[in-house]
VMD Tcl script that draws the C-alpha trace (Angstrom):
set ca {
  {32.78 71.05 90.97}
  {36.46 70.46 91.80}
  {38.28 67.15 91.53}
  {38.09 66.47 95.26}
  {34.31 67.02 95.24}
  {33.88 64.90 92.11}
  {35.87 62.04 93.63}
  {33.91 62.30 96.87}
  {30.73 61.86 94.84}
  {32.25 59.05 92.77}
  {33.46 57.27 95.89}
  {29.82 56.61 96.81}
  {29.68 54.40 93.71}
  {33.22 53.02 94.02}
  {32.57 51.80 97.55}
  {29.77 49.57 96.24}
  {32.14 47.74 93.87}
  {32.73 44.15 95.07}
  {36.00 43.95 96.98}
  {36.38 47.69 97.63}
  {36.72 48.63 101.31}
  {37.51 52.35 101.11}
  {38.86 55.30 99.11}
  {41.54 57.82 100.08}
  {43.16 60.97 98.74}
  {46.92 60.55 99.01}
  {50.18 62.04 97.85}
  {51.07 65.72 97.88}
  {47.41 66.78 97.65}
  {46.69 65.06 100.98}
  {49.86 66.37 102.60}
  {49.28 69.97 101.49}
  {52.55 70.12 99.52}
  {51.15 69.94 95.98}
  {52.24 72.13 93.10}
  {49.55 73.48 90.77}
  {50.44 70.78 88.25}
  {50.51 67.90 90.74}
  {48.39 64.84 90.03}
  {45.50 63.83 92.25}
  {46.22 60.38 93.71}
  {43.28 58.32 94.94}
  {43.81 54.99 96.68}
  {41.18 52.33 96.09}
  {41.62 49.92 98.98}
  {40.31 46.41 98.54}
  {40.35 43.03 100.20}
  {40.17 39.79 98.27}
  {38.94 39.86 94.69}
  {38.43 43.26 93.06}
  {35.78 43.78 90.38}
  {37.86 45.81 87.93}
  {35.10 45.69 85.30}
  {32.74 47.50 87.67}
  {35.41 50.13 88.38}
  {35.93 50.53 84.64}
  {32.26 51.38 84.13}
  {32.48 54.10 86.81}
  {35.66 55.50 85.28}
  {34.17 55.52 81.78}
  {31.35 57.77 82.94}
  {33.69 60.22 84.66}
  {36.73 60.76 82.43}
  {37.44 63.07 79.51}
  {38.76 60.22 77.37}
  {38.48 56.50 78.02}
  {41.44 54.81 79.70}
  {41.56 51.09 80.34}
  {42.11 50.27 84.01}
  {44.71 47.59 84.61}
  {44.01 44.25 86.24}
  {45.50 43.74 89.69}
  {49.26 43.62 89.35}
  {49.12 45.39 86.00}
  {51.88 47.85 86.96}
  {53.98 45.34 88.84}
  {53.85 43.55 92.17}
  {53.91 46.63 94.42}
  {52.37 49.50 92.48}
  {49.46 47.16 92.17}
  {47.57 48.69 89.25}
  {44.84 51.22 88.51}
  {44.57 53.90 85.87}
  {45.92 57.30 84.82}
  {42.75 59.22 84.17}
  {41.95 62.76 83.06}
  {38.94 64.51 84.56}
  {38.10 68.03 83.45}
  {41.61 68.30 82.04}
  {43.22 67.32 85.34}
  {45.46 64.25 85.86}
  {43.80 61.89 88.31}
  {45.42 58.56 89.31}
  {43.43 55.64 90.64}
  {45.73 53.28 92.55}
  {44.75 49.87 93.86}
  {45.91 48.99 97.36}
  {45.45 45.57 98.99}
  {44.38 45.84 102.64}
  {45.49 42.27 103.37}
  {49.00 43.22 102.28}
  {48.84 46.36 104.44}
  {48.07 44.15 107.45}
  {50.99 41.83 106.72}
  {53.42 44.72 106.29}
  {52.24 46.33 109.53}
  {52.93 43.10 111.42}
  {56.46 42.95 110.01}
  {57.13 46.67 110.58}
  {56.46 46.30 114.30}
  {59.32 43.77 114.34}
  {61.61 46.11 112.43}
  {61.24 44.20 109.17}
  {61.10 45.90 105.78}
  {62.37 45.44 102.22}
  {62.96 47.35 99.02}
  {61.33 45.52 96.10}
  {62.14 45.88 92.44}
  {59.41 47.95 90.79}
  {59.22 49.92 87.55}
  {59.46 53.64 88.27}
  {61.29 53.21 91.59}
  {65.06 53.31 91.00}
  {65.88 52.33 94.58}
  {63.05 49.81 94.74}
  {59.62 50.10 96.31}
  {59.89 50.30 100.10}
  {57.09 48.04 101.32}
  {56.40 50.00 104.53}
  {55.46 52.95 102.31}
  {52.01 51.31 102.29}
  {51.73 52.21 105.96}
  {52.93 55.75 105.32}
  {50.40 56.19 102.55}
  {47.55 55.28 104.84}
  {48.90 57.25 107.78}
  {49.20 60.47 105.74}
  {46.12 60.14 103.53}
  {42.71 61.75 103.75}
  {39.97 59.14 103.98}
  {37.13 59.89 101.56}
  {35.00 56.77 101.96}
  {35.25 54.18 104.71}
  {31.72 53.01 105.57}
  {32.77 50.09 107.77}
  {35.84 51.69 109.36}
  {38.34 49.33 107.70}
  {40.74 52.15 106.75}
  {40.50 54.09 109.99}
  {41.22 51.01 112.08}
  {44.40 50.37 110.11}
  {45.42 54.01 110.06}
  {45.23 54.18 113.83}
  {47.69 51.29 113.89}
  {50.25 52.85 111.55}
  {49.92 56.49 112.57}
  {52.84 56.05 115.00}
  {56.14 54.97 113.43}
  {57.31 51.66 114.97}
  {60.51 52.18 117.00}
  {61.99 48.86 115.86}
  {61.44 49.87 112.22}
  {63.11 53.24 112.79}
  {66.19 51.61 114.29}
  {66.55 48.85 111.69}
  {65.76 50.94 108.62}
  {68.22 53.70 109.61}
  {71.04 51.31 110.46}
  {70.68 49.12 107.38}
  {70.34 52.05 105.00}
  {73.50 53.65 106.35}
  {75.40 50.35 106.23}
  {74.51 49.98 102.54}
  {75.26 53.66 101.83}
  {78.75 53.19 103.29}
  {79.28 50.21 100.97}
  {78.02 52.24 97.99}
  {80.59 54.95 98.63}
  {83.33 52.35 98.84}
  {82.54 50.92 95.40}
  {81.88 54.38 93.95}
  {85.52 55.18 94.70}
  {86.60 52.32 92.46}
  {84.47 53.67 89.63}
  {85.89 57.14 90.15}
  {89.41 55.85 89.67}
  {88.42 54.66 86.21}
  {86.62 57.88 85.24}
  {83.26 56.08 85.02}
  {80.95 59.05 85.62}
  {77.68 57.25 84.84}
  {78.46 54.43 87.27}
  {79.55 56.83 89.99}
  {76.42 58.94 89.50}
  {74.16 55.90 89.86}
  {75.89 54.57 92.93}
  {76.04 57.93 94.68}
  {72.38 58.63 93.94}
  {71.58 55.27 95.50}
  {73.74 56.00 98.54}
  {72.33 59.46 99.12}
  {68.73 58.28 98.76}
  {69.42 55.57 101.35}
  {70.92 58.24 103.60}
  {67.75 60.32 103.27}
  {65.71 57.23 104.18}
  {67.85 56.85 107.29}
  {67.18 60.43 108.32}
  {63.44 59.98 107.86}
  {63.45 56.76 109.85}
  {65.42 58.38 112.65}
  {62.83 61.18 112.75}
  {59.94 58.64 112.65}
  {58.80 60.28 109.43}
  {57.04 58.11 106.85}
  {58.38 58.09 103.29}
  {55.87 57.31 100.55}
  {57.95 58.18 97.46}
  {61.57 58.66 96.46}
  {60.66 61.84 94.57}
  {61.79 64.80 96.61}
  {63.20 62.67 99.43}
  {66.47 64.64 99.58}
  {64.61 67.92 100.02}
  {62.21 66.56 102.64}
  {65.11 64.99 104.55}
  {66.84 68.40 104.56}
  {63.88 69.84 106.47}
  {64.10 67.34 109.33}
  {65.40 68.81 112.61}
  {68.61 66.77 112.99}
  {69.76 66.82 109.36}
  {73.30 68.10 108.65}
  {73.61 71.66 107.40}
  {73.08 72.22 103.66}
  {72.24 68.54 103.22}
  {70.19 68.99 100.07}
  {72.59 71.27 98.23}
  {75.56 69.10 99.10}
  {73.75 65.89 98.10}
  {72.55 67.34 94.79}
  {76.01 68.72 94.14}
  {77.47 65.21 94.30}
  {75.60 64.07 91.22}
  {74.36 67.23 89.50}
  {77.25 67.89 87.08}
  {79.72 65.04 87.30}
  {83.03 65.56 85.51}
  {84.42 62.24 84.19}
  {87.93 63.20 85.27}
  {88.93 60.80 88.08}
  {89.99 63.61 90.43}
  {86.61 65.33 90.06}
  {84.73 62.07 90.61}
  {86.76 61.39 93.74}
  {85.73 64.79 95.12}
  {82.08 63.86 94.64}
  {82.65 60.53 96.35}
  {84.42 62.27 99.24}
  {81.54 64.75 99.62}
  {79.03 61.90 99.78}
  {81.20 60.00 102.27}
  {81.36 63.07 104.53}
  {77.60 63.56 104.38}
  {76.99 59.96 105.34}
  {79.42 60.26 108.26}
  {77.59 63.34 109.52}
  {74.25 61.57 109.25}
  {75.65 58.59 111.15}
  {76.68 60.92 113.96}
  {73.07 62.12 114.12}
  {71.38 58.75 113.81}
  {73.80 56.79 115.96}
  {75.90 53.77 115.10}
  {73.54 50.85 115.73}
  {74.65 47.65 114.00}
  {71.93 46.16 111.80}
  {69.95 43.35 113.38}
  {67.93 40.64 111.71}
  {64.99 42.89 110.87}
  {64.72 42.10 107.19}
}
mol new
graphics top color blue
foreach p $ca { graphics top sphere $p radius 0.5 }
foreach p [lrange $ca 0 end-1] q [lrange $ca 1 end] { graphics top cylinder $p $q radius 0.2 }
display resetview
């Protein structure tokens, strides 16, 4: 029995845990873009209190080696907790997701409101509307009362106000990043320039996704997925990676990287349009 079949069977027990409303398969496995070594990501959606002890008993009976599930919030405020399990030698992640928070984020997204939140493992910050993208792109495994499907129908279409605000604000901040990166380049500070340019280019990729009404659920691979969007500048990925791949600390070389990033952002702005940021956040 494969992991998907095992989790489908387990979900019949998980769904009976107090607080659990549904179970999904997410990430690259759900999107059909997984590598052979990709993890299996399962979202355990809950409302109100979650009986972690009951989940632990289910996990203990299913895994190769016992792993302690975290309490809610055990991995930080946005990657809400869960466990990194191994089943039949395969990495399987159980991830808690709060449906009440999904509802609140969906209300804000329709008004064009979003935020990046500090979270371990997310260098740019966790984009809160990724919760909507996760649900929109997931495969629902268990949803006996329709709680997940009703929310997914709401977030399947990307809110136009969110697209406009996210694109404009990301590009505004990317422009500022390039400005301050130039100051670091003058001093030969390669590590600083690399960090700032990576931040700027990731924001630029977010802007492209927003413009295309394409949900982003992770920063990993965002440059490559942005490069596949229809209105993305030519050779976007190779040019973006080239800005930070092998930075020479010589000021002249750093300035060339900054100039390349600045040109990319200008080309993206021509595609997205120059809409001044509103009061969406």
